C-alpha positions in Angstrom: 11.7 13.4 -10.2 11.1 14.2 -6.5 8.4 12.6 -4.5 7.0 12.9 -1.0 5.5 10.3 1.4 2.6 11.1 3.7 0.9 8.9 6.3 -2.9 8.6 5.6 -5.9 6.9 7.1 -6.9 3.6 5.7 -10.1 5.0 4.2 -8.1 7.6 2.1 -9.6 7.4 -1.4 -6.3 7.8 -3.2 -4.7 4.9 -1.2 -7.8 2.9 -2.0 -7.3 3.4 -5.8 -3.7 2.2 -5.4 -4.7 -0.9 -3.6 -7.2 -1.6 -6.4 -4.5 -0.9 -9.1 -2.2 -3.3 -7.2 -4.9 -6.1 -7.2 -5.8 -5.5 -10.8 -2.1 -5.9 -11.8 -1.7 -9.1 -9.7 -4.9 -10.6 -11.1 -4.1 -9.8 -14.7 -0.6 -11.4 -14.2 -2.1 -14.5 -12.7 -5.0 -14.8 -15.2 -3.0 -13.7 -18.3 -5.9 -11.5 -19.3 -7.6 -8.2 -18.6 -9.9 -8.4 -15.5 -13.1 -6.5 -14.9 -13.7 -4.1 -12.1 -16.3 -6.5 -10.8 -13.6 -9.2 -10.5 -11.3 -6.7 -8.7 -14.1 -5.8 -6.3 -15.0 -9.4 -5.6 -11.4 -10.2 -4.7 -10.8 -7.2 -2.5 -14.3 -7.0 -0.8 -16.0 -3.9 0.2 -13.2 -2.4 2.4 -9.8 -3.4 0.9 -7.9 -1.6 3.6 -9.8 -2.8 6.5 -7.7 -3.8 9.5 -4.9 -1.4 8.6 -3.8 1.2 11.1 -2.5 3.6 8.4 -1.0 3.7 5.0 2.1 5.4 3.6 1.2 7.2 0.4 3.9 8.5 -2.1 3.1 11.2 -4.5 5.0 12.8 -7.3 3.6 16.0 -8.8 0.4 15.2 -6.7 0.0 11.9 -8.6 -0.1 8.8 -6.3 2.8 6.5 -7.2 3.1 4.1 -4.3 1.7 2.9 -1.0 2.2 0.5 1.9 0.1 -0.4 4.8 0.7 -1.0 8.5 -1.4 -3.5 10.5 -0.9 -3.6 14.2 -1.0 -6.9 16.1 -0.4 -6.3 19.8 3.3 -5.2 19.9 4.0 -6.3 16.3 3.7 -4.3 13.1 2.9 -6.0 9.9 3.9 -4.5 6.5 1.2 -5.1 3.9 0.0 -3.9 0.6 3.3 -2.5 -0.7 2.8 -1.2 -4.3 4.6 1.1 -6.7 3.1 2.0 -10.0 5.1 0.9 -13.0 6.3 4.3 -14.1 7.8 4.9 -10.6 9.6 1.6 -10.1 13.3 1.8 -9.6 13.2 5.4 -8.3 13.3 4.8 -4.6 9.6 5.1 -4.0 9.3 1.6 -2.6 12.2 2.1 -0.2 10.8 5.4 1.0 7.3 4.1 1.7 8.7 1.0 3.6 10.9 3.4 5.7 7.9 5.5 6.4 6.0 2.5 7.7 8.9 1.3 9.7 9.2 4.8 11.3 5.4 4.9 12.0 5.7 1.5 13.8 8.6 2.8 15.9 6.6 5.9 16.7 3.8 3.6 18.0 6.2 1.7 20.2 5.9 -1.5 18.2 8.6 -4.1 19.1 8.7 -6.1 15.9 7.9 -5.7 12.2 6.9 -8.6 9.9 5.8 -8.9 6.3 2.2 -9.7 5.6 1.7 -13.4 5.0 
């Protein structure tokens, strides 16, 4: 199925939901149990996308299926919060959102890209 990628502001509510879904999935994998919304909120804090310059958001049939963030540190871009929902894995969504972040970094004149540590 086709999808499209848009660049959105860090406070975009759809992107925020994907960041929360990513954290939930990671926590449930680590803890081997279902986690509560309160646990996810405690891990992420009040602004889970704080510090990001923008996010790439992939949608298929208007459903959000993936996202990645760009943090800017002087002349370096940092790729962060890459996530693809389970149903869209293996379809090229991850590659497309990473390429969108790389292009956004080039458009901003950033000299180097790194992965979030």
